[in-house]
N, C-alpha and C positions, 0 to 999 in steps of 0.2 A: 615130422614136417608140419602136420596139421596143428600139433600143440604149439609149435614155434610161431605159426601164422596167427593162431588164436591169442598167444601172449603178446605179439606185436600189436594186434588190433586193440587189445585191452589197454596197453600202454599209450597208444595214440589217443584213445578216448579220454584217458586220465589227463594227459597233457592238454588236450583241447579244452576239457572242462576247466582245468586250472587257469588257462589263459583267459577263458570267458569270465571266470570269477574275478580275476584281477582287473580286466577291462571294466566289468560292471562296478567294482568298488571304486576304481578311478573315476568313472563317469559320475557315480554318486557323489564322490568327493568334489569333483568339479562343479556339479550342479549345486552342491551345498555351498561352495565358495561363491558362486555367482549369485545365489539367493541371498547370502549374507551381505555381499557387496551391494546388491540392489537395495536391501533393507537399510543399509548404512547410508546410502545416498539419499534415501527418502526421509531419514530421521534427522531433524534439525539438531545440530551439535550445539545446543544452547543450554544454559542454566537459567532457571526462572526464580525470581525473588518477589516477595510481596505476600499477601495483598496489601495495597494502600487504598483506603476507601474514604470518600467524602460523599455523604448522602447516598445517591443511587449509582454513583460511578466508582468502579473498582479497577485499579490499575495494577498490572504486574510488569516488572522490568525483565527484559531479556538480556542476558549476559552472554558474551561470546568473543571470538577472536576478531581483532581488527585486521581486515584483509587489505586495507588500502592506506597503511601508515605512510606518511610523507606525501600523500596526494591530497590536494585541497580543492574542493568544489565551492564555488559561490552558489548560494541558493537564489531562486528567482526573486524572493523578497528582498534580500540584501543587494542584489545586482540592480534592481529597480531603484532602491533607495540611494545607491551610490552612483546612479546614472551610468552604469556600465553595460546596460542592455536596453534595447528598444523593442517593445512589443507593439506592432503596428495594427491598426484597424484596417481591414481589407474590404469591408462591405459584404463579406461572405460570413454568414452566421456561424458556420462550422469550420472555418479555417482562418487563422491569423498568420502573421509573419513575425519572426523574431530575429534579432541581430545582436550578436555579442561584440561589444566594443572593447572588451578587456583581453588580457593575455592569460586568463584562467578559464577552465571549464565551468559552465553554468549548468547546474542540475535543476531541471524543472520537473515537478512531481504531478502526476495525475491528480486532479482535484484542486490544484492551485487556482484560486479565483483572481483574475486581473480586473481592476476597477477602472472604468472610464470608457473610452471609445464611444460607439453609438449604442452599445449595451454591454453590461458586464458579462464576462465569459469565464468559463471553467475549463482549464486544460484537460484534455481527455486521456492523455497517455504520458507516461514517464518519457523524458527527453533529455539528452545531453547536447548543449550548444557549445561547439568547440571555440577556442580562442579566435577572435577576429574573424568571425564566421561568414560575414556577409549575410544577406537576407535569406532566411529559411522558412518554409511553410511549417505550421504546427497546428494540429487538430484541436478543436475546442467545441464547447457547447454553450449556448446562451443560458444565463441564469437570471434573466431580466426580460421577460417576454413583452412587457408593455412599453418599451422604449426603443426608438431607432433614430436618435438624434443626440445632440449635445445635452448634457445634464448640468444645469446651473453654470458655474464657472469652470467646470472641468473641460479639459481639452478632449476632442473626439478623434483626432488623427492617430493617437496612440493611447496606451494605458499607463496610468501613473504609479500604481502600487499593487502589491499582492500581500495583503495582511491576513487574509482568511483562506480557508480551504473548505472543500465539500464536507458538510457537517452531519450527514446521516448515512447509514449503511445503504438505505434504499437509493439514495442519490448516487452513491458510488456505483452500485450495481446497474443503475439505469445508464450510466455513462460507460462504464468499463465492460460490462457483460452484454447488456442489450444494445448498446450503441444507438440509443433512441433519444432524439431531441424532445419528442413529445413526452416521454417518460420523465426526462429531466425536468421539464416545465411542471408536470403534474406533481413531482416530488418536492419541488421548490414550494409550491402552493400548500402542500400537506405540511411541510416543515413550518412555514409561516403560521398556519392555523394552530398547530400544536404549541408553538412558542407563545402565541397570543393567549391561548387558553391558560398556559401554565405560569405566565408572568402577570396575568391579571389585566391585560390591556393589549390593544392592537400593536403589532410590531412593524406593520407596513408603514412606510414613510410617504407622505403626500407627494413629495417631489417625484417619487417613482414607487408605486405601491407593489410592483412585481419584483423589486430588487431584493434578492437574498442577501447580498452584501450589506445593504442598508438595514435590513432586518437584524442581522447579526450584530450590527453596530448600534442598534436601538439601546437607549439609555438603560431601560429596565433589564434587557437581556445582558448587557455588559456588566451591570451591577451584580446580577446573580452569577454570571460566569466568573467574575472576579473571586467569588467565594471558593469555587472549585480550584481555580488556578492558584490562589494563595495557599490552599491546603495541600496541593499535590506537586506544584512546580519544583520544589526543592528536593524531591526524592531521588533525583539523578545525581545530586552533588556527592563528591567524594567516592564515586563508584567508577573506577577507571575502565571497567570492561563492559559497561552498559552500551548496547548497540541497537536497542529497540524497546518496544513495549507492546503489551496486549491489554485490552480492556474489556470489561463487562458492564452492562447496564441492567439494573434490576435483577441482578444475579444470573444473567445470561451472557455467555461469551459472545462478543460482538465482532471484533476485528483485531488485527495486529499489523504493525509495521516494523520491519527489521532491516538494518543497513549494514553494508560491508565496511563502513567507515564510522567509527565512534564520533569523530569530529562532525561528520554530516548529520548524524542523529541529534547531537547536542544543538546544532544550529536550528534544526527543524522542530525540536521538542516543544518550544512555546506555542508554535502554530498548530502542531498536532494535538497538544493538550487542550487548546482552546476549542478546536473542532469537536473533540470528544465531550468537552463540558457542555457545549451548545446542544449536542445530541442528547446528552443526559437530561438537560432541562426540558427538551422537547418530549422526552419519554418519562418525565417525572410523574409518579403516581401518588395521589393525595393520601396522606397518612400511612404510606408504606414504610417499612423498616428495611435497613440494609440486609441483603441476603448473603450468607457466607458462601464463598467459592474457594476451592482448593487449587493449589498450584498444579496438581496432576490433571485437572480439567483443561488448563491452558496448554500443558505439554501435549496432551492427547489431541487437542484441536490443531496445534501446529503440525504435529507428526501426521495426523490423518489427512490434513489438507495437501500434503506433499505427495500422497500416494497415487492419485490418478495419473493416467498416461499424459505426457506433455504434448502440447500443440505449440509450435513455434511460429513467430511472425516477425518479419523485419520492419522496424519502425523507421530507421534510417540505415545508411550503410554501416554506421557504427553501433547502433542500438538494436538489440533483439529482445523481444518479449516472449516469455515462456508462460503458458497458461495451463493449469491443471484444475479440473472441475469434476465434481460429482453432485449428487442431489442434496448434500449437506453444506458444502462450502466451495469457494473458488479461490485459487491461489495464483498470484501474478508475480513473476520474477523478471526483473529488468537486468539484462546483461550487457557488458561493454566489450565489444570485440577488440578495442584498442588495448584492453587489459586482459588479453587471452581469454575472453568470454567470462571473465569474473562477474559474478552477480553483484549488483549495486544496491538493489532494493527488493525486498520481498514483502508483498502485501497479501494478507490472509483475511478473507471476509466470510463470515457465517451467513448463509442464506436465510 
């Protein structure tokens, strides 16, 4: 009897141990699957090509899947040019109003500069203006501290154009990360000083010395910028899967912009390249030689930027902003709830 009880006890222990081992293996497999899925979600599914270099500006193209085929956005630049949108002066430095007069979505990107009003402004967050929207508030920063009235023959009840965008990493961080008007003004002044030094003459215009918009349109700046644009603008041609770009200045990775829509990227490319060229001019180092940069440095930058924990913020009922940040970089992802939370724009900035 004792032998029988002892044998049963041993068998029970063996069965229990076997069950425990199976559970442990399954748990490890599940954990491994979750870890793999997490890593996959954090790793951009992109292919990088390049480098393409002019002077101190190096560009890499980002290739990937077009997630929004068949959906067309108007950009703020083309909507203003076609008079399909009105951006209103509100007399509030940090808030404008916008109204879509068309039957298409209008995509407004953080950093877009609108010219006119009582002072030029820079849009502070990505925004989608739905068709026939009515008047909607939109956050902004002043990029012309010395004016609060009509400039020349420009109208000041609304804004006439959006040909330029934020042209330095520090300016973008002041607006998007620090949310600081004072920092924006300080970085506008720093940019103007750097441009003046590197083009060999002041870029501030007498009609409004504090206007970043007028400084970017300074004849000397435009002439040098044209060299960068002529050298690099054609690199996206005949590449049907290009959805964004990353760039480096003086051999250091700076930023990247990637879009869910190839068509949207192609529309924005001239404006994006111009801003990168202006920043490269501001950072031009005398007698410096181009510094080689490999594709894997860009791949690592994009992947690492997506690893920190996300923080979500509602911009509108339709638009959500997801931010990931660590001590090396900050990542902004704009999502469209109307498209099942599909991301529209990803902006990566090296700190």
